[in-house]
C-alpha positions in Angstrom: 88.9 68.3 163.5 86.4 65.5 163.8 83.7 67.2 161.8 84.7 66.0 158.3 84.7 62.4 159.5 81.4 62.7 161.2 79.8 64.3 158.1 81.3 61.6 155.9 80.0 58.9 158.2 76.5 60.4 158.2 76.4 61.4 161.8 76.2 65.1 161.2 74.3 67.3 158.7 75.0 70.8 157.7 71.9 73.0 158.0 71.2 76.8 158.0 71.1 76.5 161.8 74.6 74.9 161.9 75.5 71.3 162.4 72.9 68.8 163.7 73.1 65.2 164.6 71.3 62.8 162.3 69.0 60.0 163.3 71.9 57.6 162.5 74.0 59.3 165.2 71.3 58.9 167.8 70.8 55.2 166.8 74.5 54.5 167.0 74.8 56.0 170.6 71.5 54.3 171.7 69.8 57.6 172.4 66.2 58.6 171.6 66.1 61.1 168.7 64.6 64.5 169.7 61.0 64.8 168.9 60.3 61.1 169.3 57.7 60.0 171.9 56.9 63.6 172.7 53.4 65.0 172.7 54.5 68.6 171.9 
């Protein structure tokens, strides 16, 4: 039920793998985005 709102706000993206959180969502919640500051 929240998905349309989250998509509209730019917090979720539709991909072939399903729904994924966008960098905007990680920034909003103050979390590091996956893949940042990682060596591998």
